[in-house]
C-alpha positions in Angstrom: -9.5 -29.5 44.2 -7.8 -31.7 41.1 -11.4 -31.2 39.3 -11.3 -27.3 40.2 -8.0 -26.7 38.8 -8.7 -28.9 35.6 -11.6 -26.5 35.2 -9.5 -23.3 35.5 -6.5 -24.8 33.2 -9.2 -26.0 30.8 -10.6 -22.2 30.7 -7.1 -20.6 30.5 -6.3 -22.8 27.0 -10.0 -21.9 25.7 -8.9 -18.1 26.3 -5.7 -18.6 25.0 -6.9 -20.1 21.6 -9.6 -17.5 21.6 -6.8 -14.8 21.9 -4.6 -16.1 18.8 -6.1 -14.0 15.6 -6.7 -16.2 12.5 -4.7 -15.2 10.0 -6.6 -13.0 7.4 -6.2 -13.6 3.6 -5.2 -10.6 2.0 -8.1 -9.3 0.2 -8.2 -8.2 -3.5 -7.7 -4.3 -2.8 -10.2 -3.8 -5.7 -10.3 -0.1 -5.1 -6.2 0.1 -5.0 -6.3 -2.0 -8.3 -8.7 0.3 -9.8 -6.6 3.5 -8.9 -3.3 1.4 -10.7 -5.4 0.8 -13.5 -7.0 4.3 -13.9 -3.6 5.6 -13.4 -2.2 3.6 -16.5 -5.1 4.3 -18.4 -4.9 8.1 -18.1 -0.9 7.6 -18.6 -1.1 6.0 -22.0 -4.0 7.7 -23.6 -2.3 11.1 -22.1 1.6 10.5 -23.0 1.2 12.7 -26.2 -0.2 15.5 -24.5 1.2 15.8 -20.9 4.0 17.9 -20.3 6.9 16.4 -18.6 6.1 17.7 -15.3 2.9 15.6 -15.5 4.2 12.5 -17.3 6.6 12.3 -14.3 4.0 13.1 -11.7 1.8 9.9 -13.1 5.1 7.6 -13.4 5.8 8.5 -9.6 2.2 8.1 -8.9 1.9 4.7 -10.6 5.3 3.4 -8.7 4.1 4.2 -5.6 0.7 2.6 -5.9 2.2 -0.6 -7.2 4.5 -0.8 -4.1 1.6 -0.4 -2.2 0.0 -3.3 -3.6 3.4 -5.7 -3.5 3.8 -4.9 -0.2 0.2 -6.0 0.9 0.4 -8.9 -1.2 3.8 -10.7 -1.6 5.7 -12.5 1.0 8.6 -11.2 1.6 11.8 -11.0 4.2 11.8 -7.6 6.5 14.3 -6.2 4.5 12.7 -6.6 0.9 9.6 -5.4 2.7 11.1 -2.4 4.0 12.9 -1.3 0.7 9.3 -1.6 -0.9 7.9 0.4 1.7 10.6 3.1 1.3 10.1 2.9 -2.5 6.5 3.9 -2.3 7.1 6.7 0.3 9.8 8.3 -1.8 7.5 8.0 -4.9 4.6 9.2 -3.1 6.3 12.3 -1.7 8.3 12.8 -5.1 4.9 12.8 -6.6 3.0 15.2 -4.1 6.0 17.8 -4.8 6.1 17.6 -8.2 2.3 18.2 -8.5 2.9 21.4 -6.1 5.8 22.8 -8.1 3.4 22.1 -11.5 0.2 24.1 -9.9 3.1 26.5 -8.4 4.0 27.3 -12.4 0.6 26.8 -13.6 -1.2 29.0 -11.7 1.1 31.5 -9.7 3.9 32.1 -11.6 
């Protein structure tokens, strides 16, 4: 009987070890880095030609992308992580609102 209980407990221990997920190393997020780089290049290259609303949209988008990258790759406390998350969300929403206002003024009004 003790032999069967040892086998059962051994199987349970193996299942527990298999259930624990292997901690994933954060990837490089090459697509996100490419978006940050392209956005920065467009912002710098077109700074003289862009109107103020477009500059604001690009700056807010750059802040949002950098906040997303920071949130994924930095070890932070939960409070700091929440702050970075809300900064990213707020700047993304503000960029979309500026874009929609800009489109309204260019094409409708």
